[in-house]
C-alpha positions as CSV (number, residue, x, y, z in Angstrom):
1,M,58.9,-47.9,42.5
2,S,57.8,-44.8,44.5
3,S,59.7,-46.0,47.5
4,L,62.7,-46.7,45.5
5,K,62.8,-43.4,44.2
6,R,62.5,-41.7,47.6
7,M,65.7,-43.7,48.6
8,S,67.7,-42.2,45.5
9,Y,70.5,-40.2,47.1
10,K,71.9,-38.8,43.9
11,H,72.1,-35.1,44.2
12,K,71.3,-35.3,47.9
13,N,73.3,-34.9,51.0
14,N,74.4,-38.2,52.6
15,K,72.3,-38.7,55.8
16,F,74.2,-41.7,57.1
17,T,77.5,-39.7,57.2
18,Y,75.8,-36.8,58.7
19,Y,74.2,-38.6,61.6
20,L,77.3,-40.7,62.3
21,A,79.4,-37.5,62.4
22,N,77.0,-35.6,64.6
23,Y,76.5,-38.6,67.0
24,A,80.3,-38.8,67.3
25,R,80.6,-35.2,68.1
26,Q,78.5,-35.5,71.2
27,L,81.4,-37.7,72.7
28,I,83.8,-34.8,72.8
29,P,83.9,-32.6,75.9
30,G,82.5,-29.1,75.1
31,I,85.6,-27.5,77.0
32,F,87.6,-28.5,73.8
33,Y,85.6,-26.3,71.7
34,R,85.3,-23.4,74.2
35,L,88.8,-23.1,74.4
36,R,89.0,-22.6,70.7
37,L,86.6,-20.0,70.2
38,N,88.8,-17.0,70.0
39,K,91.0,-18.9,67.4
40,Q,87.9,-19.7,65.3
41,L,86.6,-16.0,65.5
42,A,89.9,-14.7,64.4
43,K,89.7,-16.3,61.1
44,I,87.6,-13.5,60.0
45,N,90.9,-12.0,59.0
46,N,90.9,-14.6,56.2
47,Y,88.0,-13.2,54.5
48,D,86.3,-9.9,53.4
49,A,85.2,-8.5,56.8
50,V,82.7,-6.3,55.4
51,S,80.9,-9.0,53.6
52,I,81.2,-11.4,56.6
53,N,79.7,-8.7,59.0
54,N,76.8,-7.9,56.4
55,R,75.7,-11.5,56.4
56,V,75.9,-11.7,60.4
57,N,73.8,-8.6,60.6
58,Y,71.3,-9.9,58.1
59,Y,70.7,-13.1,60.1
60,N,70.9,-11.4,63.4
61,R,69.2,-8.0,63.4
62,L,69.1,-7.4,66.9
63,E,70.3,-3.9,67.5
64,L,69.3,-2.9,71.0
65,T,70.1,-5.1,74.0
66,K,67.1,-7.3,74.9
67,A,67.3,-9.4,78.0
68,L,65.7,-12.7,77.9
69,P,63.2,-13.7,80.4
70,D,64.4,-15.5,83.7
71,E,62.7,-18.8,82.8
72,T,64.7,-19.0,79.5
73,G,66.5,-22.3,79.1
74,T,70.4,-22.4,78.9
75,N,72.9,-23.6,76.3
76,S,73.6,-26.8,78.2
77,G,69.6,-27.4,77.7
78,L,70.0,-28.4,74.0
79,K,69.1,-32.1,73.8
80,I,68.5,-34.4,71.0
81,K,64.8,-34.5,70.3
82,K,63.1,-37.3,68.2
83,H,61.4,-35.1,65.8
84,Y,64.2,-32.3,65.5
85,K,67.3,-34.3,65.6
86,T,68.9,-32.3,62.6
87,Y,67.9,-29.1,64.1
88,C,69.6,-30.1,67.4
89,F,72.6,-31.4,65.6
90,D,73.0,-28.2,63.5
91,T,72.7,-25.9,66.5
92,Y,75.0,-27.7,68.6
93,L,77.7,-27.6,66.0
94,Y,78.2,-23.9,67.1
95,T,76.6,-23.5,70.7
96,R,79.2,-26.0,71.8
97,Y,81.8,-23.2,71.5
98,F,80.0,-21.0,74.1
99,N,79.4,-21.1,77.9
100,P,76.7,-23.7,78.6
101,N,75.3,-21.4,81.3
102,L,74.3,-18.7,78.9
103,K,70.6,-18.3,78.3
104,I,69.3,-19.1,74.7
105,N,65.9,-19.8,73.4
106,F,65.6,-22.4,70.6
107,L,62.6,-22.4,68.4
108,F,62.7,-25.5,65.9
109,G,60.5,-26.4,63.0
110,D,59.0,-24.5,60.3
111,I,58.5,-21.0,62.2
112,T,56.4,-18.5,60.3
113,N,55.8,-15.9,63.2
114,V,58.2,-13.5,64.8
115,P,58.6,-14.7,68.7
116,E,58.2,-12.3,71.4
117,H,61.8,-12.8,72.7
118,P,65.2,-13.2,70.7
119,S,65.2,-16.7,69.5
120,I,67.3,-19.1,67.4
121,L,65.4,-20.6,64.5
122,K,65.5,-21.8,60.9
123,S,62.8,-19.6,59.3
124,R,61.1,-16.2,59.7
125,P,58.6,-14.1,57.7
126,I,60.1,-11.5,55.4
127,S,59.4,-8.3,57.1
128,E,60.9,-5.0,58.6
129,D,60.0,-6.2,62.2
130,N,61.6,-9.6,62.6
131,A,64.7,-8.8,64.6
132,N,63.8,-11.3,67.4
133,S,64.0,-14.1,64.7
134,V,67.8,-15.0,64.6
135,I,68.7,-17.4,61.8
136,L,71.0,-20.2,61.9
137,K,71.5,-22.8,59.2
138,L,69.4,-25.5,60.5
139,D,68.1,-28.7,59.0
140,K,70.8,-28.2,56.4
141,V,71.1,-31.9,55.4
142,R,67.8,-31.5,53.7
143,H,67.6,-27.8,52.7
144,F,71.2,-27.1,51.7
145,T,71.4,-29.6,48.7
146,F,73.2,-28.6,45.7
147,T,73.4,-30.3,42.2
148,K,75.9,-30.9,39.5
149,D,73.7,-30.7,36.5
150,K,75.4,-31.9,33.3
151,T,72.6,-31.1,30.8
152,N,72.4,-27.8,29.3
153,F,69.5,-25.5,29.5
154,V,68.8,-25.6,25.8
155,D,68.7,-29.4,25.6
156,K,65.9,-29.8,28.3
157,K,62.3,-30.3,27.8
158,D,60.3,-27.1,27.3
159,M,58.1,-27.5,30.3
160,L,57.6,-26.7,33.9
161,V,58.0,-29.7,36.2
162,G,56.7,-29.9,39.8
163,R,56.1,-32.5,42.6
164,S,54.6,-31.2,45.8
165,K,53.0,-32.6,48.8
166,I,49.9,-30.7,48.8
167,N,49.2,-29.8,52.4
168,Q,48.5,-26.0,51.8
169,S,45.5,-24.4,50.1
170,H,48.0,-22.3,47.8
171,R,49.7,-25.4,46.5
172,A,46.2,-27.0,45.8
173,R,45.3,-23.8,43.8
174,F,48.2,-23.9,41.6
175,V,48.0,-27.6,40.9
176,E,44.3,-27.1,40.1
177,M,45.0,-24.5,37.6
178,Y,47.7,-26.1,35.8
179,F,47.6,-30.0,36.3
180,D,46.5,-30.7,32.7
181,H,48.3,-27.6,31.1
182,P,50.5,-28.7,28.1
183,L,53.4,-26.6,29.4
184,C,53.3,-28.5,32.8
185,D,54.2,-31.6,34.3
186,I,53.0,-31.1,38.0
187,G,51.2,-33.2,40.6
188,N,50.6,-34.2,44.0
189,V,52.8,-36.9,45.9
190,T,51.3,-36.8,49.3
191,K,49.9,-40.1,50.5
192,K,47.4,-38.8,52.8
193,G,44.4,-39.6,50.5
194,M,44.0,-35.8,49.7
195,Y,43.6,-34.4,46.2
196,T,44.0,-37.8,44.6
197,Q,42.7,-36.4,41.4
198,W,46.0,-34.7,40.9
199,Q,48.2,-37.5,42.0
200,A,51.4,-38.1,39.9
201,P,54.5,-40.4,40.3
202,R,57.4,-39.2,42.2
203,L,60.2,-37.8,40.3
204,T,64.0,-37.9,41.5
205,I,66.0,-35.0,41.1
206,S,67.7,-36.3,38.1
207,E,64.4,-36.8,36.4
208,Q,63.3,-33.3,37.3
209,L,66.5,-31.9,35.9
210,K,65.3,-33.1,32.4
211,F,63.0,-29.9,32.4
212,K,63.8,-26.3,31.6
213,F,61.7,-25.0,34.5
214,I,61.2,-26.2,38.0
215,L,58.4,-25.2,40.4
216,C,59.5,-23.7,43.6
217,L,56.4,-23.2,45.8
218,E,56.8,-22.3,49.4
219,G,55.1,-24.9,51.8
220,N,54.9,-24.3,55.6
221,D,57.7,-21.7,55.0
222,V,60.3,-21.6,52.4
223,A,60.5,-23.9,49.2
224,S,62.8,-26.7,50.1
225,N,63.9,-27.3,46.6
226,L,65.0,-23.8,45.8
227,K,68.7,-24.4,46.6
228,W,69.3,-27.5,44.3
229,V,67.1,-25.9,41.5
230,M,69.3,-22.7,41.6
231,S,72.4,-24.8,41.4
232,S,71.2,-26.6,38.3
233,N,70.9,-25.7,34.6
234,S,67.2,-25.6,35.1
235,I,65.2,-22.2,36.3
236,A,63.2,-21.6,39.5
237,V,59.8,-20.5,38.9
238,M,57.9,-18.9,41.9
239,P,56.0,-16.0,43.4
240,K,58.1,-13.5,45.5
241,P,58.9,-15.4,48.7
242,K,57.2,-14.7,51.9
243,Y,59.6,-16.4,54.2
244,E,63.3,-16.7,54.5
245,T,66.1,-18.9,56.0
246,W,69.9,-18.9,56.1
247,F,69.5,-18.7,52.1
248,M,68.5,-15.1,52.4
249,E,65.5,-15.7,50.1
250,A,64.5,-12.0,50.6
251,T,67.6,-10.9,48.8
252,L,66.8,-12.9,45.5
253,I,66.1,-10.7,42.7
254,P,63.0,-11.5,40.4
255,N,63.8,-12.3,36.7
256,F,67.4,-12.1,37.9
257,H,67.8,-15.2,40.0
258,Y,64.6,-16.8,39.4
259,I,61.5,-16.3,37.0
260,L,58.8,-14.5,39.1
261,I,55.1,-15.2,38.7
262,K,52.2,-13.3,40.3
263,D,50.9,-14.6,43.6
264,D,47.6,-15.9,41.9
265,Y,49.8,-17.6,39.2
266,S,47.7,-16.2,36.5
267,D,50.8,-15.2,34.4
268,L,52.5,-18.5,34.3
269,E,51.9,-19.5,30.8
270,E,53.0,-15.9,29.6
271,R,56.2,-16.1,31.7
272,L,57.3,-19.7,30.4
273,N,56.7,-18.6,26.9
274,Y,58.8,-15.5,27.2
275,Y,61.9,-17.3,28.4
276,L,61.4,-20.2,25.9
277,E,61.6,-17.4,23.3
278,H,64.3,-15.4,24.9
279,T,67.0,-18.1,25.5
280,E,69.8,-15.7,26.2
281,E,67.9,-14.1,29.1
282,A,67.2,-17.5,30.5
283,L,70.9,-18.5,30.4
284,Q,71.7,-15.2,32.2
285,I,69.4,-16.0,35.1
286,I,71.0,-19.6,35.3
287,S,74.5,-17.8,35.5
288,N,73.2,-15.3,38.2
289,A,71.7,-18.0,40.3
290,H,74.9,-20.1,40.2
291,Q,76.9,-17.0,41.5
292,Y,74.3,-16.7,44.1
293,I,74.8,-20.4,45.1
294,N,78.5,-19.9,45.5
295,T,78.0,-17.6,48.4
296,F,77.1,-20.7,50.6
297,K,79.6,-23.1,49.4
298,N,82.6,-22.2,51.5
299,K,82.2,-24.3,54.7
300,K,84.8,-22.6,56.7
301,Q,83.2,-19.2,56.0
302,E,79.7,-20.6,56.8
303,D,80.9,-21.9,60.2
304,L,82.6,-18.5,60.8
305,I,79.5,-16.6,60.2
306,S,77.4,-19.0,62.3
307,L,79.6,-18.4,65.3
308,L,79.5,-14.6,64.9
309,V,75.6,-14.7,64.8
310,L,75.7,-16.7,68.2
311,Q,78.2,-14.4,69.5
312,K,76.1,-11.4,68.5
313,Y,72.9,-13.1,70.0
314,F,74.7,-13.5,73.5
315,Q,75.9,-9.9,73.3
316,K,72.6,-8.3,72.3
317,T,70.9,-10.3,75.1
318,G,73.3,-8.7,77.6
319,Q,75.1,-12.0,78.6
320,I,78.6,-11.2,77.2
321,S,80.5,-8.1,76.3
């Protein structure tokens, strides 16, 4: 049953069509896209240019020109790697529009440090000094999943649900504190033989959506379930995020977009009870979360921002004017 649940694609992106489209894309000569770059960039006139540029400058915070080291690889060096296929596909979707000889540094995976040189990556620490971490929308088939939740908040279970692979001490600490708590249905789903005392059956997204509150704890970097939770009629419960991706987690407002709990998790029961007793405030958080999610639903706008982020990267590394 556990393996069948993992295969459930309801509320998830279709990986088959994702891979099919991306492999097919490799067959089209790059010159076709490079000739269309200016036309693509001109689409900014179809949108609120101030809003677009604000997001571009959020993802790419490079201000002064920083030359890349001579040994930096080139745009043409992006190859499909076994463990980072989705990262490669999502990067190539936009790098194909630019000169293959331009230098670019890719860092794929869960990046939690700021690199020495300007680099393209999925995640970065939330800090004032992270300009070398230039974010693109990577691994989106996994991370950018939205739901259509037909169950109203008031009709859901008065509990917090959470299923996690406990590979980090902070996740273990949370489950240790609340595994048997009457307000919580949480547990460990890793199969590595670790923390078996907190083992719990896997739950599909549909099953988790039966609960009013859903736990969104960061793992190696961000909480991968946060996007679909915020698109639902349940409420994300989490400490203040320490890492961010294309979802701009640092801009989320506590108790406005999600329910904030302390870093030591000690106030969880108090926070859940508060919103169980203040339904209107809970419903407002859900409404605010849905508005935030809408920012990322216009694919053409997302594509334009991605191209502008890369254009700024090449400009701020002194390679194009």
